[in-house]
C-alpha positions as CSV (number, residue, x, y, z in Angstrom):
1,X,0.1,0.0,0.0
2,X,1.2,3.3,-0.9
3,X,1.9,5.7,1.3
4,X,-0.2,8.9,2.1
5,X,1.2,11.9,0.8
6,X,1.6,15.2,3.1
7,X,3.3,18.2,3.6
8,X,5.4,19.5,6.0
9,X,5.9,22.8,7.9
10,X,9.0,24.5,10.2
11,X,9.1,27.7,11.6
12,X,12.9,29.1,11.7
13,X,11.6,31.2,14.4
14,X,12.0,28.0,16.5
15,X,15.1,26.6,15.1
16,X,18.4,27.8,16.2
17,X,20.5,26.9,13.1
18,X,21.1,24.5,10.1
19,X,21.8,21.8,11.9
20,X,18.9,22.0,13.8
21,X,17.2,22.4,10.5
22,X,18.2,19.2,9.4
23,X,17.5,17.3,12.2
24,X,14.1,18.6,12.7
25,X,13.1,17.6,9.1
26,X,14.6,14.4,9.6
27,X,12.4,13.9,12.6
28,X,9.3,15.1,10.8
29,X,10.3,12.5,7.9
30,X,10.6,9.7,10.6
31,X,7.2,10.9,11.8
32,X,5.5,10.8,9.1
33,X,7.0,7.3,7.8
34,X,6.2,5.7,11.0
35,X,2.3,6.9,10.7
36,X,2.1,6.0,6.7
37,X,2.8,9.0,5.2
38,X,5.3,10.3,3.0
39,X,6.8,14.0,2.8
40,X,6.5,15.4,-0.5
41,X,7.1,18.9,0.3
42,X,8.8,20.8,3.6
43,X,8.2,24.6,4.2
44,X,10.4,26.2,5.7
45,X,9.3,29.8,7.1
46,X,12.2,32.2,7.3
47,X,12.1,34.8,10.0
48,X,10.1,38.0,8.5
49,X,7.0,38.1,6.3
50,X,5.1,34.8,6.2
51,X,6.0,33.7,2.5
52,X,6.5,30.0,2.8
53,X,3.2,29.7,5.3
54,X,1.2,30.8,2.8
55,X,2.5,29.4,0.0
56,X,2.2,26.1,2.5
57,X,-1.9,26.8,2.8
58,X,-2.5,27.1,-1.0
59,X,-0.8,24.1,-1.4
60,X,-3.1,22.4,1.2
61,X,-6.1,24.1,0.3
62,X,-5.5,22.9,-3.9
63,X,-4.8,19.2,-2.3
64,X,-7.5,16.8,-1.0
65,X,-7.2,15.9,2.9
66,X,-3.7,16.0,2.5
67,X,-2.3,15.8,6.4
68,X,0.4,18.5,7.4
69,X,3.2,17.3,10.0
70,X,4.6,19.9,12.1
71,X,7.3,19.6,15.1
72,X,5.3,21.6,17.5
73,X,2.2,23.6,17.5
74,X,4.2,26.6,17.7
75,X,5.0,26.9,14.4
76,X,1.9,27.3,13.6
77,X,2.0,30.7,15.4
78,X,3.5,32.7,11.9
79,X,-0.1,32.2,10.7
80,X,-1.4,33.0,13.9
81,X,-3.0,31.3,17.0
82,X,-1.5,27.9,16.9
83,X,-4.5,26.1,18.2
84,X,-7.4,28.1,15.6
85,X,-5.0,27.2,12.8
86,X,-4.8,23.6,13.4
87,X,-8.4,23.7,14.3
88,X,-9.4,25.6,10.8
89,X,-7.5,23.0,9.1
90,X,-9.0,20.2,10.8
91,X,-12.3,21.8,9.8
92,X,-11.1,21.9,6.2
93,X,-10.1,18.2,6.6
94,X,-6.2,18.4,6.6
95,X,-5.5,16.5,9.6
96,X,-2.5,18.4,11.6
97,X,0.1,15.9,13.1
98,X,2.7,17.3,15.6
99,X,5.9,15.4,15.5
100,X,7.5,16.1,18.8
101,X,5.6,14.4,21.9
102,X,5.2,17.6,24.8
103,X,7.9,16.8,28.0
104,X,6.6,15.1,30.6
105,X,6.0,16.9,33.8
106,X,8.9,16.1,36.5
107,X,7.0,17.4,39.5
């Protein structure tokens, strides 16, 4: 069974350098593969005006139910309130998958 195509999104506002960007990209790719998805494109948003984010939204709107994989919810902040963006995408039949599990409380 072929993997379902998915898009990825990384905001450089939450990534320190190129090495970390590569690691986050690999984490997204591994997460997608574990969930039967194949990342067809990963958009990287540089600091400044949100160009890549709006291109990503256009790609999602042109696709049919294509999921979006992000490292954390924070990466959606470039588009607005992350939970509202996630909920809107889900309402439009695009599942938003979070690749990084939140840290557990230690106390």
